[in-house]
C-alpha positions, 0 to 999 in steps of 0.5 A: 809283549810276547816272546815267540818260538817257532818250530815247523809252523807251531808257535808258543808265547810264555808271556801271554799268560800274563795279559790282562783280559776283561771278563765281559767281552771287549779289549779295553781295560779301564779303571773300573773294568772287571778283569781276570786280575780282579777275579782271581784276587776276589778268588783269593779273598774268598779262600782266606775267608773260607780258611779263616771264617768257615774253617775255624768257626767251631774252634775245637779244643782238638782242632781239624785239619783247616783249623790246624792250618789256620792256627799254624799260620797265625802263629808263624806270622805273629812270631815273625812280627814280634821277633823281627819288629819287637813287642810293640809291633804286635798291634800291626799284626792284623795288617801284616797277617793280612798281607802274608795270607793274601800273598800266599793264596794269590800265589798258590792259585796262580799255580793252578791250570788256567789260573791267573797270578795277581802277583805276577803283575807289578800293578798288584804288588806295587800297591801292596808295597806303596801301601806298606811304604806309606804305613810305615812312614806315617807310623814313624812320624806320628810316633817320633815326629821330626826325630824319625829322620834320625833313621837317616843319620848315621851317628856312629859314622865319622862326622864328615861321612854323615851327610853322605851316608844320610843321602844314601840312607834317604835314596835307599829308603825311597827305593824300598817300594820299588824293590819290595814290589819288583822282587815279588812280581819278578819272581812269580812272573819268571817262574810261570814263564819257565814252566810255559817254555818247558811245557811247550818244548814236549810237543815241539821236540816230539813233532820235530822228530828229535826223538820220543826219549827227549819228551819225557825229560821236558815233563820231568823238567816241568814237574821239577820246576813246578815243585820249585815254584810251589816253594817259591810261592811261599818264600816270596810271601814270606820275604815280602812280610818279613821286609814288611816287619823290618820296615815296621821295626825301622819306623818304631825304632829309627835311631841308628 
């Protein structure tokens, strides 16, 4: 679905940048079709390998810039896991760290000209969110058995309200992967669409004869929004990761 604006025969489609296209011709996209989404996810993985394998292979006592970035990212996520989910959640650090780094690189690579943002697609973010949901649910039942269901029973509430609150807790629990995935995909899609809209305003305003003075305002707006998107790219990766830590904490310590 594309949004279309016209000005004296010109048109721009801000949503076209999110179309999934096969890389090797044709229009049909099947389960095993290699698409632009596949390509940019693979590039994100290669960037992760370059940073954490090639960039830190020297393991210098005085780190270079690449090693410093890798160590800062490692320490940042490790502290997040320990502070939010508890010390016993550190065993899940590799999984949480992988999520964070993959989302960060996917978000930032999507800001490059002509690039594609995998995390702007609900299929990608839904897979990540469902994987988190299944992981924490399995961990909860494996660690606590049926006592994991105590997560839904608010024992501190008055007895007549507990069944109602339990129903609300169950609904909110199963809504988690929906909100977890839509939040990331929605924010990334919205930001890129706004940039495309402002990028189209500059030539349209100039051609329509409104005046050259207005066009630089569009360029300034694009620059400002682009700077905001850099911040959003990191924040959304952080939010996705910290929510994963919160869900993990609930699985490890389910009692209200």
